[in-house]
N, C-alpha and C positions, 0 to 999 in steps of 0.2 A: 504494500500500500504506500501511498504518498506520505510525506511528513504530516499532512493534515489528518491522515487516517482514513480518508475517503477514497473510494475507488473512482478511477476515471478511465477514459479510453486508452490513455497511454500506458498506465501501469497494468491494465488488463492485457493489452497487446504484449507487453514485455513478459508477463507471466505465462501467457498462452504460447508465445513463440519459443520459449525456453523448454517447453515440455515436448515429449516425444510420444504423445498419445494420451487418451483420457485416463489410462491406468496410472499415470504419473501426476494427475491433478487431484488435489485434496482440498475441498472447501472447508475452511475452518469456521465460517460464520455465514449467516444468511446475507443476501444482497439483493438489490432491486434488479431484476432481469431486464428491465427497460433500459439499463445503461448500454446494452448492446444495440439499441435502436437509436441512440444519440448520434449526432454528427459532430465532426471536429469543428473547433473554433475557426472561422473563416480567416482571421488574422494569422493564425498559426499555419494554415494551409498556404496562404500567400507567402509567408516567410520561408516555409519549406521550399516552395517553388523558386523563390529568389536565391536561396542557398544552393539549390540544385543547378541553377543557371550559372552562379559564380563558380561552382565546382567544375562545370563543363568548360567555362572560359579558362580557368586555371589549368586544367588538363591540356587543353588545346595550346595554351601558351607554352607549357613545359615541353610538349611534343615538338613544337616549332623551334624552341630554344635548343633542345637537345639535338635536333636535326641540324641546325646551323652550327652547333659546336662540333658535331661529328665531321661536317664538311670542312670546317676550318682546321681541324686537327689532321685530317687526311691530306691536306695540301702540302 
């Protein structure tokens, strides 16, 4: 759970993604099943998209940089 003690989509995702099947999941307390029907905060989705774009730009820059370095070394 989060520091607040409340379940949210993020910590549910983390818990479920770390398990390897329902035999490894043990529920220690009741929870509102409607949490699975909630959507992510739009601002977080937008920030995630922005970070993905920055990551793509950085990867492309490094590829171009390493390619130019290889060319200058081989001369």
